[in-house]
C-alpha positions in Angstrom: -104.7 31.7 115.2 -104.4 35.9 115.6 -103.1 37.1 113.1 -99.8 39.7 113.5 -100.3 43.0 114.0 -99.1 45.1 110.3 -96.4 46.7 111.5 -94.6 47.4 107.6 -96.8 48.6 104.7 -95.3 46.9 100.9 -94.9 50.0 98.5 -93.0 48.9 95.1 -89.4 47.4 96.4 -90.1 49.4 99.7 -91.4 48.3 103.6 -92.5 51.4 104.8 -92.9 51.7 109.0 -96.6 52.5 110.3 -94.8 55.0 112.5 -94.7 57.3 109.2 -98.5 57.4 108.8 -99.2 57.2 113.1 -96.4 59.8 114.1 -97.3 63.1 114.5 -94.0 65.4 114.1 -93.3 69.6 112.9 -90.2 70.2 112.9 -89.4 73.0 115.8 -86.3 74.8 115.3 -87.6 77.6 118.0 -87.0 74.4 120.6 -84.4 72.4 119.2 -82.2 74.9 117.0 -81.3 72.8 114.7 -79.3 69.5 116.6 -79.8 67.2 113.8 -77.1 69.0 112.0 -74.7 69.0 115.1 -75.6 65.8 117.4 -74.6 62.6 116.5 -71.7 59.6 115.6 -70.8 60.4 112.5 -71.9 62.6 109.5 -75.2 63.0 107.3 -74.9 59.2 105.0 -74.5 60.1 100.8 -75.9 58.8 98.4 -73.0 57.5 95.3 -74.4 60.5 93.1 -74.2 62.9 96.4 -70.1 62.1 96.5 -69.6 64.3 93.1 -72.5 66.8 93.7 -71.2 68.2 97.1 -68.1 68.7 95.5 -69.1 70.4 92.5 -71.6 72.6 94.5 -68.7 73.7 97.6 -67.0 76.2 95.9 -70.4 78.4 96.1 -71.2 77.0 99.4 -68.4 77.4 101.3 -69.2 81.1 101.7 -72.0 81.1 103.9 -70.6 78.1 106.1 -68.3 78.7 109.1 -64.6 79.2 109.7 -64.5 75.6 111.7 -66.4 73.7 108.8 -64.4 75.5 105.8 -60.8 74.0 107.9 -62.9 70.4 108.6 -63.8 70.3 105.0 -60.1 71.2 104.0 -58.4 68.8 106.2 -61.1 66.0 105.9 -62.2 66.4 101.9 -65.8 66.6 101.1 -67.2 63.3 102.6 -65.7 60.8 104.6 -65.6 57.2 105.2 -66.7 56.4 109.0 -66.4 53.7 111.2 -69.1 51.7 109.7 -68.1 52.0 106.3 -70.6 54.7 105.1 -69.6 57.3 103.0 -70.6 60.5 105.1 -70.3 64.6 105.3 -67.3 65.6 107.9 -67.8 66.7 111.5 -66.0 69.8 113.3 -63.9 69.0 116.4 -67.3 69.5 118.3 -69.3 67.1 116.7 -71.3 69.5 114.6 -71.4 69.0 110.3 -69.0 71.2 108.6 -72.2 72.3 106.2 -73.9 73.9 108.7 -74.1 78.2 109.3 -76.1 79.4 112.6 -78.3 82.6 112.9 -79.6 84.0 116.0 -78.7 80.5 117.8 -80.2 78.1 115.6 -78.3 75.7 112.9 -78.8 75.3 108.9 -77.1 73.4 106.5 -75.3 76.0 104.1 -75.8 73.6 101.0 -79.6 74.4 101.2 -78.6 77.9 101.8 -76.9 77.9 98.6 -79.8 76.2 96.9 -82.5 78.5 98.8 -80.4 81.5 97.1 -80.5 80.1 93.6 -77.0 79.4 93.2 -77.0 75.4 92.8 -79.7 73.0 92.2 -78.5 70.5 95.1 -80.9 71.1 97.8 -78.9 69.3 100.9 -78.5 65.5 101.0 -81.4 63.7 101.1 -80.8 61.9 104.0 -80.9 65.3 105.9 -84.0 66.2 104.0 -86.0 63.4 105.0 -85.0 63.3 108.8 -86.1 61.8 110.9 -87.1 59.1 108.4 -83.9 56.9 108.0 -84.0 54.3 105.0 -81.6 50.9 104.8 -81.0 49.8 101.7 -81.0 46.1 101.8 -80.8 43.9 98.0 -84.2 43.3 97.3 -85.6 46.4 99.5 -85.6 49.6 101.1 -87.2 49.5 104.7 -88.0 52.9 105.3 -88.2 53.6 109.2 -89.3 56.4 111.9 -85.5 57.2 114.0 -86.9 58.1 117.4 -84.3 60.8 119.3 -84.9 62.9 121.9 -83.9 66.0 120.1 -87.0 65.6 118.1 -89.4 65.8 121.0 -90.7 69.4 120.5 -91.1 68.4 117.2 -93.5 65.9 118.3 -95.6 68.0 120.1 -95.6 70.5 117.6 -96.9 67.7 115.1 -99.7 66.8 117.3 -100.8 70.5 118.4 -101.0 71.2 114.6 -102.3 67.7 113.6 -99.3 67.3 111.1 -99.1 63.2 110.4 -94.9 62.1 109.3 -94.9 61.4 106.2 -97.2 64.6 104.7 -94.2 67.0 106.9 -92.0 64.7 104.7 -93.9 64.9 101.4 -91.4 66.7 99.1 -88.2 64.6 100.6 -90.8 61.5 100.1 -91.3 62.2 96.8 -87.8 63.3 96.1 -86.4 59.9 96.8 -88.9 57.8 95.6 -91.2 59.9 93.4 -94.7 61.0 93.1 -96.2 58.1 92.4 -94.8 56.3 95.4 -96.3 58.9 97.4 -99.8 58.8 96.2 -99.4 55.0 97.6 -98.2 56.3 100.4 -100.9 58.3 101.1 -103.8 56.0 99.9 -102.4 53.3 102.1 -102.2 56.0 105.3 -106.1 56.5 104.4 -106.9 52.9 104.1 -105.0 52.2 107.2 -106.9 55.0 108.7 -110.7 54.2 108.1 -109.3 50.4 109.6 -108.5 51.8 112.4 -111.1 53.7 113.2 -113.9 51.6 111.9 -112.1 48.9 114.8 -112.4 51.7 117.7 
């Protein structure tokens, strides 16, 4: 009987898609213009602790936001609950996240701007930091998957040109979410998987 192909790696209490190892990815802001902050059906998913964190840092983040973004937060609050029952960042009328600003037509995160300026210790929602990886939490484990999105077409091309695997591009974000020990185990699994794949060819 032929064995089923492996599609996920089990690391601790996570099931990690092989896409994180096999996909090559590197954001190309000159091409995508930060579209992931603008396009979507709802705002960025927030973890429970992040709701209070955003409320705490907002007075220092506000100065970097657009007038429309500030208005959206004034009207909706620091976070909202979407149609799926998830807590997310509020959106402006044009569908973009309220916590953005633009430089030369490229969209950036105002929360991250405040962090880069050394004003706050919260970089940005971890779901944004991890994109295009999305995490679905179940009772027994987290599913860690790559979310295919046409807005990231240029990132796939740049990743391929520069030979950067998705999990390496997201190293800081993955360590932030699961810790260095978890990431080191992912890295070890990646090396084993690549060796097995090479030997099978």
